[in-house]
C-alpha positions as CSV (number, residue, x, y, z in Angstrom):
1,M,23.9,25.7,14.2
2,T,20.6,23.9,13.9
3,S,18.9,23.2,10.6
4,S,15.2,22.4,10.0
5,R,16.3,20.0,7.3
6,F,18.7,18.5,9.8
7,I,15.9,18.1,12.4
8,V,13.7,16.0,10.2
9,R,16.4,13.9,8.7
10,A,18.0,13.2,12.1
11,A,15.3,10.6,12.5
12,L,16.4,9.0,9.3
13,A,20.2,9.9,9.2
14,L,22.4,12.4,11.1
15,L,23.2,15.6,9.1
16,V,25.4,18.7,9.5
17,G,25.4,22.3,8.0
18,G,27.7,25.5,7.8
19,L,29.1,28.9,6.1
20,A,32.0,30.4,3.8
21,A,34.6,33.1,3.8
22,L,35.0,35.9,1.2
23,P,36.9,34.3,-1.7
24,A,40.3,35.5,-2.6
25,G,40.2,38.3,-5.2
26,A,36.7,39.5,-4.3
27,Q,36.6,43.2,-3.7
28,Q,34.6,45.0,-1.0
29,G,31.3,45.9,-2.5
30,E,31.6,43.5,-5.4
31,T,28.9,40.8,-5.7
32,A,30.7,37.4,-5.2
33,W,28.3,34.6,-6.0
34,R,29.1,31.2,-4.5
35,H,27.8,27.7,-5.1
36,G,28.4,26.6,-1.6
37,L,29.1,27.8,1.9
38,S,31.5,26.6,4.6
39,L,31.7,28.1,8.0
40,F,35.5,28.2,8.0
41,G,37.5,27.7,4.8
42,E,36.4,26.6,1.4
43,P,33.8,23.9,0.4
44,K,35.3,20.6,-0.7
45,Y,33.3,20.3,-3.9
46,P,34.0,22.9,-6.7
47,A,31.4,24.7,-8.8
48,G,29.9,22.3,-11.3
49,F,30.6,19.1,-9.3
50,A,28.7,16.1,-10.5
51,H,27.6,14.5,-7.3
52,F,28.7,13.8,-3.7
53,D,31.5,11.2,-3.3
54,Y,29.4,9.1,-0.9
55,V,26.5,8.3,-3.3
56,N,26.0,5.8,-6.0
57,P,25.1,8.0,-9.0
58,N,23.6,4.9,-10.7
59,A,21.6,3.8,-7.8
60,P,18.3,2.2,-9.1
61,K,15.0,3.9,-8.3
62,G,12.1,1.8,-7.0
63,G,10.8,-0.2,-4.2
64,S,9.5,0.9,-0.8
65,V,10.7,1.0,2.8
66,R,8.5,0.8,5.9
67,L,9.7,2.8,8.9
68,V,8.7,3.0,12.5
69,A,7.0,6.0,14.2
70,V,6.0,5.9,17.8
71,G,3.0,7.8,19.1
72,T,0.4,9.4,16.8
73,F,-0.1,12.3,14.5
74,D,-2.8,14.9,13.7
75,N,-1.0,17.5,11.8
76,F,0.8,18.1,8.5
77,N,1.6,21.8,9.1
78,T,5.3,22.1,9.9
79,V,4.9,25.8,10.9
80,V,3.2,24.8,14.2
81,A,5.0,21.5,14.8
82,G,5.9,21.2,18.4
83,V,3.5,24.1,19.3
84,K,0.1,22.6,18.2
85,G,-0.8,19.0,17.5
86,S,1.5,16.1,16.7
87,I,3.4,16.4,13.4
88,A,3.4,13.5,11.0
89,G,6.6,11.6,10.5
90,G,8.5,12.5,7.3
91,I,6.3,15.3,6.2
92,D,9.3,17.6,5.9
93,L,10.5,15.5,3.0
94,I,8.0,17.1,0.7
95,Y,9.8,20.4,1.0
96,D,13.1,21.8,-0.2
97,S,15.3,24.4,1.5
98,L,17.5,27.0,-0.1
99,M,20.7,24.9,0.7
100,A,21.5,21.2,1.2
101,P,24.1,19.8,3.6
102,A,27.0,17.6,2.5
103,L,27.4,14.6,4.8
104,D,31.2,14.2,4.3
105,E,32.1,17.8,5.3
106,V,31.8,19.7,8.6
107,S,29.6,22.8,8.3
108,T,29.3,22.9,4.6
109,E,26.2,23.3,2.3
110,Y,25.5,23.6,-1.4
111,G,22.7,25.2,-3.4
112,L,19.3,23.4,-3.6
113,L,16.4,25.8,-4.3
114,A,19.1,28.5,-4.6
115,E,21.6,28.3,-7.4
116,A,23.9,30.9,-5.8
117,V,24.4,32.9,-2.7
118,S,26.3,36.1,-1.9
119,Y,27.1,38.1,1.3
120,P,29.5,40.9,2.2
121,A,32.6,40.5,4.3
122,D,30.9,41.9,7.4
123,Y,28.1,39.2,7.2
124,G,25.5,42.0,7.5
125,S,23.2,40.5,4.9
126,V,22.9,37.7,2.4
127,T,21.3,37.3,-1.0
128,Y,20.0,34.0,-2.4
129,R,19.4,33.6,-6.1
130,L,16.7,31.0,-6.8
131,R,16.9,28.5,-9.6
132,A,14.7,29.3,-12.6
133,E,13.7,25.6,-12.8
134,A,12.6,25.3,-9.1
135,K,8.9,24.3,-9.1
136,W,6.1,23.4,-6.7
137,H,4.4,20.1,-7.3
138,D,1.6,22.0,-9.0
139,G,4.0,23.3,-11.6
140,K,4.2,26.9,-10.4
141,P,7.7,28.4,-9.8
142,V,9.3,28.9,-6.4
143,T,9.6,32.6,-5.9
144,P,11.2,35.2,-3.6
145,E,7.7,35.8,-2.3
146,D,7.5,32.2,-1.1
147,V,10.8,32.7,0.8
148,I,9.6,35.9,2.5
149,F,6.2,34.2,3.3
150,S,8.0,31.2,4.9
151,L,10.3,33.2,7.1
152,E,7.5,35.4,8.4
153,A,5.2,32.4,9.0
154,Y,7.7,30.5,11.1
155,R,8.7,33.6,13.0
156,K,5.2,34.6,13.8
157,N,3.9,31.1,14.8
158,H,6.8,29.2,16.3
159,P,8.8,30.4,19.3
160,F,11.9,28.5,18.3
161,Y,12.1,30.1,14.9
162,A,11.1,33.5,16.3
163,A,14.3,33.3,18.4
164,Y,16.4,31.6,15.8
165,Y,15.7,34.1,13.1
166,R,15.2,37.2,15.3
167,H,18.3,38.9,13.9
168,V,16.7,39.1,10.4
169,A,15.8,42.8,10.5
170,K,14.4,42.8,6.9
171,V,13.8,40.3,4.1
172,E,12.9,41.6,0.6
173,K,12.8,40.7,-3.0
174,T,15.7,42.4,-4.7
175,A,15.5,40.9,-8.2
176,A,13.2,38.6,-10.2
177,R,14.7,35.5,-8.6
178,E,16.7,37.1,-5.7
179,V,15.8,37.5,-2.0
180,T,17.9,39.4,0.4
181,F,18.0,39.1,4.2
182,T,19.4,42.0,6.1
183,F,20.6,41.4,9.7
184,D,20.5,43.7,12.8
185,E,24.1,42.8,13.7
186,K,27.3,42.3,11.8
187,G,30.1,39.8,12.3
188,N,27.8,36.9,13.0
189,R,29.2,34.3,10.6
190,E,26.3,31.9,10.9
191,L,23.4,34.2,10.0
192,P,23.9,34.0,6.2
193,Q,23.9,30.2,6.6
194,I,21.0,29.6,8.9
195,V,18.5,31.5,6.7
196,G,19.6,29.1,3.9
197,Q,18.3,26.2,6.0
198,L,14.8,27.7,6.0
199,R,12.1,25.2,4.8
200,I,10.3,27.0,2.0
201,L,6.5,26.9,1.8
202,P,4.2,27.8,-1.1
203,K,2.6,31.2,-0.4
204,H,-0.1,30.8,-3.1
205,W,-1.3,27.5,-1.7
206,W,-1.4,28.6,2.0
207,E,-3.3,31.8,1.0
208,G,-5.8,29.8,-1.1
209,T,-8.8,27.7,-0.1
210,D,-9.3,24.0,0.6
211,A,-11.6,21.6,-1.3
212,S,-14.5,22.9,0.8
213,G,-13.8,26.5,-0.1
214,R,-12.5,27.4,3.4
215,P,-9.4,29.7,3.6
216,R,-6.3,27.8,4.8
217,D,-4.7,28.9,8.1
218,I,-0.9,28.8,8.4
219,A,-1.3,29.1,12.2
220,A,-3.5,26.0,12.6
221,T,-3.0,22.3,12.4
222,T,-4.3,20.5,9.3
223,L,-4.7,17.1,7.8
224,E,-5.1,18.4,4.3
225,P,-2.2,17.1,2.2
226,P,0.1,20.1,1.8
227,L,1.7,21.2,-1.4
228,G,5.5,20.8,-1.6
229,S,8.5,21.2,-3.9
230,G,10.7,18.3,-2.7
231,A,11.6,14.8,-3.9
232,Y,8.5,13.3,-2.2
233,R,4.8,14.1,-2.0
234,L,2.1,12.9,0.4
235,K,0.4,9.9,-1.3
236,G,-2.0,8.8,1.5
237,F,-2.5,8.4,5.2
238,V,-4.7,7.0,7.9
239,P,-4.9,9.6,10.7
240,G,-2.8,8.6,13.7
241,R,-1.9,5.2,12.0
242,S,0.2,5.6,8.9
243,I,1.5,8.0,6.3
244,V,2.8,7.2,2.8
245,L,5.1,9.4,0.8
246,E,5.7,8.8,-2.9
247,R,8.7,9.8,-5.0
248,V,7.9,12.6,-7.5
249,K,9.0,11.1,-10.8
250,D,9.3,14.4,-12.5
251,Y,10.8,16.2,-9.5
252,W,12.4,19.4,-10.7
253,G,15.6,18.9,-8.8
254,R,16.3,15.2,-9.6
255,N,19.4,16.0,-11.7
256,L,21.0,18.5,-9.3
257,A,24.4,17.5,-7.9
258,V,23.1,17.6,-4.4
259,N,20.4,15.1,-5.2
260,I,22.1,12.6,-7.6
261,G,22.1,9.1,-6.0
262,Q,19.7,10.0,-3.2
263,E,15.9,9.7,-2.5
264,N,15.9,6.4,-4.4
265,F,12.8,4.7,-2.9
266,D,9.5,5.0,-4.7
267,E,7.7,4.9,-1.4
268,L,8.4,5.8,2.2
269,R,5.9,4.4,4.6
270,F,5.7,5.5,8.3
271,E,3.8,3.0,10.4
272,Y,2.7,4.3,13.8
273,F,2.7,2.3,17.0
274,R,1.7,3.4,20.5
275,D,4.9,2.2,22.1
276,S,8.3,0.7,21.2
277,T,7.5,-2.8,22.5
278,V,4.7,-3.2,19.9
279,A,6.9,-1.6,17.2
280,L,9.6,-4.2,17.9
281,E,7.2,-7.1,17.6
282,A,5.9,-5.6,14.3
283,F,9.5,-5.5,13.1
284,K,10.0,-9.2,14.0
285,G,6.8,-10.0,12.1
286,D,8.2,-8.3,9.0
287,A,5.6,-5.4,9.1
288,I,8.6,-3.0,9.3
289,D,11.8,-3.0,7.2
290,W,14.2,-0.9,9.3
291,R,14.3,-0.2,13.0
292,T,16.6,2.0,15.0
293,E,17.0,0.5,18.5
294,N,17.2,2.9,21.4
295,S,16.9,0.4,24.2
296,A,20.1,-1.2,25.5
297,K,18.1,-4.0,27.0
298,D,16.3,-4.8,23.8
299,W,19.5,-4.6,21.8
300,A,21.1,-7.2,24.1
301,T,18.1,-9.5,24.5
302,A,15.3,-9.0,21.9
303,Y,17.0,-9.9,18.6
304,E,17.4,-13.6,19.0
305,F,14.8,-14.8,16.5
306,P,15.0,-17.0,13.5
307,A,15.3,-14.3,10.8
308,V,18.5,-13.0,12.5
309,R,20.0,-16.5,12.8
310,E,19.2,-17.1,9.1
311,G,20.8,-13.8,8.0
312,R,17.6,-12.4,6.6
313,V,17.7,-9.7,9.3
314,V,20.9,-7.7,9.7
315,L,22.0,-6.1,12.9
316,E,24.5,-3.2,12.4
317,E,25.9,-0.3,14.3
318,F,26.9,3.0,12.7
319,P,29.2,5.5,14.4
320,I,27.9,8.9,15.0
321,R,30.6,11.5,14.0
322,S,28.4,14.4,13.0
323,S,27.0,15.4,16.4
324,G,27.2,15.1,20.1
325,G,25.2,16.5,23.0
326,M,23.9,16.0,26.5
327,Q,21.1,13.8,27.8
328,S,20.3,14.3,31.4
329,F,17.9,14.9,34.3
330,V,17.2,18.6,34.1
331,F,16.4,20.7,37.2
332,N,13.9,23.6,36.9
333,T,16.0,26.3,38.5
334,R,13.0,28.7,38.3
335,R,11.8,26.8,41.5
336,D,13.5,27.9,44.7
337,K,14.5,24.4,45.9
338,F,16.7,24.0,42.9
339,K,18.4,27.4,42.8
340,D,21.4,26.3,45.0
341,P,24.0,24.4,42.9
342,R,24.9,22.4,46.0
343,V,21.4,20.8,46.0
344,R,21.7,19.9,42.3
345,L,25.2,18.4,42.9
346,A,23.8,16.3,45.7
347,F,21.4,14.7,43.3
348,N,24.4,13.8,41.1
349,H,26.3,12.2,44.0
350,V,23.5,9.7,44.6
351,F,22.9,8.8,41.0
352,D,24.5,5.3,40.8
353,F,25.0,5.1,37.1
354,E,27.6,2.3,37.4
355,E,25.2,-0.1,39.0
356,M,22.3,1.0,36.7
357,N,24.5,0.4,33.7
358,K,25.3,-3.1,34.9
359,Q,21.8,-4.1,35.9
360,I,19.6,-2.3,33.4
361,F,21.8,-1.4,30.4
362,Y,23.9,-4.6,30.1
363,G,27.0,-2.5,30.4
364,Q,26.6,-0.8,27.1
365,Y,26.8,2.8,28.1
366,R,29.3,5.2,29.4
367,R,28.6,8.3,31.5
368,T,28.1,11.6,29.7
369,R,30.8,14.1,30.7
370,S,30.0,17.1,28.5
371,Y,27.3,19.1,26.9
372,F,29.2,18.4,23.6
373,E,29.9,14.7,24.3
374,G,31.5,12.8,21.5
375,T,33.0,15.8,19.7
376,E,36.3,17.8,19.8
377,L,34.3,20.6,21.5
378,A,34.0,18.8,24.9
379,A,36.0,20.3,27.7
380,E,38.8,18.1,29.0
381,G,41.4,18.4,31.8
382,L,42.1,22.0,32.9
383,P,41.6,25.0,30.6
384,Q,44.6,26.0,28.6
385,G,45.6,28.4,25.8
386,K,42.8,30.2,24.1
387,E,40.2,28.5,26.2
388,L,41.8,29.8,29.4
389,E,42.2,33.3,27.9
390,I,38.4,33.3,27.2
391,L,37.5,32.0,30.6
392,E,39.7,34.8,32.3
393,T,37.1,37.3,30.9
394,V,34.4,35.8,33.2
395,R,36.6,34.6,36.1
396,D,34.6,36.6,38.7
397,K,31.3,35.1,37.5
398,V,32.1,31.4,37.5
399,P,32.8,28.7,40.1
400,A,36.5,28.6,41.2
401,E,36.6,24.9,40.2
402,V,36.4,25.9,36.6
403,F,40.1,26.9,36.8
404,T,41.3,24.4,39.4
405,R,39.7,21.0,38.7
406,P,38.7,19.0,35.7
407,F,35.0,18.2,35.8
408,V,34.2,14.6,36.6
409,N,30.9,13.0,37.6
410,P,30.8,11.3,41.0
411,V,31.5,7.5,40.7
412,N,29.4,4.9,42.5
413,G,29.2,1.2,41.8
414,S,30.3,-0.3,45.1
415,P,28.9,-0.1,48.6
416,E,31.8,1.9,49.8
417,K,31.5,4.5,47.1
418,V,27.7,4.7,47.5
419,R,28.1,5.4,51.2
420,A,30.8,8.0,50.6
421,N,28.6,9.8,48.0
422,L,25.6,9.7,50.3
423,R,27.6,11.4,53.0
424,E,28.8,14.0,50.6
425,A,25.3,14.6,49.3
426,L,24.0,15.1,52.9
427,R,26.9,17.6,53.6
428,L,26.0,19.6,50.5
429,L,22.3,19.7,51.4
430,K,23.1,20.8,54.9
431,E,25.3,23.6,53.6
432,A,22.4,24.6,51.3
433,G,20.0,24.9,54.3
434,W,18.4,21.4,54.4
435,E,18.4,18.8,57.2
436,V,17.0,15.4,57.8
437,K,14.3,15.3,60.5
438,D,12.3,12.1,61.2
439,R,13.8,10.6,58.0
440,R,12.5,13.5,55.9
441,L,14.6,16.2,54.3
442,V,13.2,19.6,55.3
443,N,14.2,23.2,54.9
444,V,15.9,24.5,58.0
445,Q,14.1,27.9,58.0
446,T,10.6,26.9,56.8
447,G,10.3,23.2,57.7
448,E,9.0,22.5,54.2
449,P,9.8,18.9,53.1
450,F,11.9,18.4,50.0
451,T,9.7,16.8,47.3
452,V,10.6,16.1,43.7
453,E,8.4,15.0,40.8
454,F,10.0,13.5,37.7
455,L,7.8,14.3,34.7
456,I,8.1,12.0,31.7
457,S,6.1,11.0,28.6
458,Q,7.9,7.7,27.8
459,P,6.8,4.8,30.1
460,T,10.1,3.1,29.2
461,F,11.9,5.7,31.4
462,E,10.0,4.7,34.5
463,R,12.4,1.9,35.3
464,V,15.3,4.3,35.2
465,I,13.8,6.7,37.7
466,L,12.5,3.9,39.9
467,F,16.1,2.6,40.1
468,Y,17.2,6.2,41.1
469,K,14.4,6.8,43.5
470,P,15.7,4.7,46.5
471,S,19.0,6.6,46.5
472,L,17.1,10.0,46.7
473,E,14.8,8.6,49.4
474,R,17.9,7.8,51.5
475,L,18.5,11.5,51.6
476,G,15.0,12.0,52.9
477,I,13.6,13.3,49.6
478,Q,10.1,12.4,48.7
479,V,10.1,11.2,45.1
480,S,7.2,10.8,42.7
481,V,7.1,9.8,39.0
482,R,4.5,11.3,36.7
483,T,3.9,9.8,33.3
484,V,1.7,11.8,31.0
485,D,0.7,11.8,27.3
486,D,2.7,13.7,24.7
487,A,0.3,16.7,24.6
488,Q,0.2,17.2,28.3
489,Y,3.9,16.8,28.6
490,T,4.5,19.4,25.9
491,N,2.2,21.9,27.6
492,R,3.7,21.4,31.0
493,E,7.3,21.7,29.6
494,R,6.4,24.8,27.6
495,N,5.0,26.5,30.7
496,W,7.9,25.3,32.9
497,D,5.4,23.3,35.1
498,F,7.9,20.7,36.3
499,D,10.5,19.8,38.9
500,V,12.7,17.5,36.8
501,V,12.4,16.3,33.2
502,V,14.6,14.2,31.0
503,G,16.1,16.7,28.6
504,S,18.5,16.4,25.7
505,W,20.4,18.9,23.5
506,G,21.8,17.7,20.2
507,Q,24.9,19.6,19.1
508,S,26.4,19.9,15.7
509,L,30.1,20.2,15.1
510,S,29.7,23.9,14.6
511,P,27.6,25.3,17.4
512,G,26.3,28.8,17.1
513,N,23.1,30.8,17.4
514,E,21.0,27.9,18.8
515,Q,23.1,28.1,22.0
516,R,21.1,31.3,22.9
517,D,17.9,29.2,22.8
518,F,19.5,26.5,24.9
519,W,21.2,28.4,27.7
520,S,20.7,32.2,27.5
521,S,19.0,34.4,30.1
522,Q,16.9,35.8,27.3
523,A,15.5,32.3,26.6
524,A,15.0,31.3,30.3
525,D,11.4,32.6,30.6
526,R,10.3,32.3,26.9
527,P,7.7,29.6,26.5
528,G,8.9,26.9,24.1
529,S,12.6,27.7,24.4
530,R,15.1,24.9,25.0
531,N,16.4,26.5,28.1
532,L,14.7,23.9,30.2
533,A,16.8,24.5,33.2
534,G,15.9,28.3,33.3
535,I,19.6,29.3,33.2
536,K,20.2,33.0,33.9
537,N,23.9,33.4,34.1
538,P,25.9,36.4,32.8
539,A,29.0,34.2,32.3
540,V,27.1,31.8,30.2
541,D,25.5,34.6,28.2
542,A,29.0,36.1,27.5
543,L,30.4,32.8,26.4
544,I,27.5,32.1,24.1
545,E,28.4,35.3,22.3
546,R,32.1,34.3,22.0
547,V,30.9,31.0,20.3
548,I,28.7,32.8,17.9
549,F,31.2,35.5,16.9
550,A,34.3,33.2,16.8
551,K,36.5,34.3,13.9
552,D,38.0,30.9,13.1
553,R,37.7,27.2,13.9
554,A,40.3,27.3,16.7
555,E,38.5,30.1,18.5
556,L,35.1,28.4,18.0
557,V,36.5,25.2,19.6
558,A,38.1,27.1,22.5
559,A,34.9,29.2,23.2
560,T,32.7,26.1,23.1
561,K,35.0,24.3,25.5
562,A,34.8,27.3,27.9
563,L,31.0,27.3,27.6
564,D,30.9,23.6,28.3
565,R,33.1,23.9,31.3
566,V,31.0,26.6,32.9
567,L,27.7,24.8,32.3
568,L,29.1,21.6,33.8
569,W,30.4,23.3,37.0
570,N,27.1,25.0,37.6
571,H,25.4,21.5,37.9
572,Y,22.3,22.4,36.0
573,V,21.7,18.8,35.2
574,V,22.5,15.2,36.3
575,P,24.2,13.8,33.2
576,Q,23.0,10.5,32.0
577,W,24.7,8.2,29.5
578,T,25.8,8.0,25.9
579,Y,26.6,5.3,23.3
580,G,28.2,7.0,20.3
581,K,26.6,4.6,17.7
582,V,23.3,4.1,16.0
583,R,22.0,0.6,16.6
584,S,19.9,-0.6,13.7
585,A,18.1,-3.8,12.5
586,R,16.9,-4.3,9.0
587,W,15.4,-6.9,6.8
588,D,18.1,-7.5,4.1
589,R,16.4,-6.0,1.1
590,F,18.5,-2.9,0.5
591,G,21.7,-1.8,-1.2
592,R,24.1,1.0,-0.2
593,P,27.2,2.7,-1.4
594,E,30.5,1.0,-0.7
595,K,31.5,3.8,1.6
596,L,28.9,5.7,3.7
597,P,29.4,9.4,4.4
598,E,31.6,10.2,7.3
599,Y,29.1,12.4,9.1
600,G,25.9,10.6,8.0
601,A,25.8,7.6,10.4
602,S,23.7,5.1,8.5
603,A,22.4,7.7,6.0
604,F,19.3,5.6,5.7
605,P,17.2,5.9,3.6
606,N,18.9,8.9,1.9
607,V,21.6,7.1,0.0
608,W,20.3,3.5,0.1
609,W,18.2,1.7,-2.5
610,W,15.9,-1.2,-3.0
611,D,17.9,-4.3,-4.0
612,A,15.6,-6.7,-5.8
613,A,18.0,-9.7,-5.7
614,K,18.5,-9.4,-1.9
615,A,14.8,-8.9,-1.4
616,A,14.1,-12.1,-3.3
617,K,16.5,-14.1,-1.1
618,T,15.1,-12.6,2.1
619,G,11.5,-13.4,1.2
620,G,8.3,-11.9,2.7
621,R,6.6,-8.8,1.5
């Protein structure tokens, strides 16, 4: 399951979402209104709960926080984000969705714009009842017409949402404050939930005119400050440089249980930098308050400066329990040279992660072994029980090793292991129809040399590929690295114009319909899908459906492990590395609840607040 609210807040904190079973006592055909949804079982918090356990309900409001954004922006229209232009950081925070996730539960959400939700036992439709008090920042009410407009706008103008919501056959206003979504299939437990994650847009504003009298265009980029309904509004910006959000003091939802103790800062400032090196120096100079560090090298070497030694800057790691995933080098299997899995496996054999980890990453990482790394959904050992039963249904469509060998990555790290892996890689390539002639790897039938271009948009990744490059060249492969700007990278990736890219897929604890966009045959040739590898595999397609239509948590876990195992043994990627924690550095100006939410990582800035006493001791500003 993937949430638009999750996507934006993942940059600030890691979130989860989910869906509920028919309550005991509810009769078929009877409208059973619920305050919250859980994918399997009942929500933790009862109707009428006061606030989430992980917040400070008396947290003071005030202060500001300055956050880092890398790159640039030229767009405030979330409908075309990722399709046109570069979306501004934090802009999603001006909007509310129908439901809001709880950060101390797996796959559970509670009403935000919606006060109640109802769906039948067959999950064939869902009805949301909007709160009467829900208002846009101009004072007008949020209506079913806004919900309908939002769904159609996203589906029409964004390929991801077109796929994600394609099973919504009809959406209609069914009462003054009710909107009903009817689905084209039954038994899909996630569908009632994922429409609740929809970011709601103001129909009347988008169908109006701007200050110059020109009609607004929902399909175009814009730098006109948009109208929202959320806890923040856009206060000001400098195109490509900075954006400031201010807390809406009379926000309609400020007293809702799902909002108490959250959104405590008066201002959120996103300062843009062209690269992370400059951003780090800005943090050291106290131009930024909070920094999430993604570089192992910088984490190990760049934080020895006076403010750290004096305790004015705090370094802290927060465990990631809400999600997992895969980061990897991704092969474009639409290209003939990568169609044979033996070729792809050969690349993995010569990836010397162990030496790279020692030399480049200061030993901080471990090798990724699963598409659901860091969760209970990761395949381990040999398949057993329900997972084995599921895999038996696709036995004739998957590699034999799925049933006979646990998946492990090749291990390098010593001269002996490197030589052994090089020999195995050459053997695999020979079996696949490639041979070395005059120190070049060529196709036996055509004589065509094997070339590979690594396409990246982050210059910091060049050193990783340049470390990998000599190992591939020892196989006779001609290797090049192409670094392009964000816009060119996006266009080339959308049009599948690449050999190998660095790809990552984040996974929640309750995977579902988004797996179709990640791995299905249907998504393989659809521009903008996340099926970067171009996977067209009937076994994978079948296992995705088993995940989506799982009837309980145990079946979901088993089906996901089966899917993971089949993806791994087809060698669509060269897995990279993982850490399992969020590395953060902050100027010590903020307070937080005694216990942070289990599935929220740092939960910054959501549940934190400005601490005036700490700020005075820290100085600056």
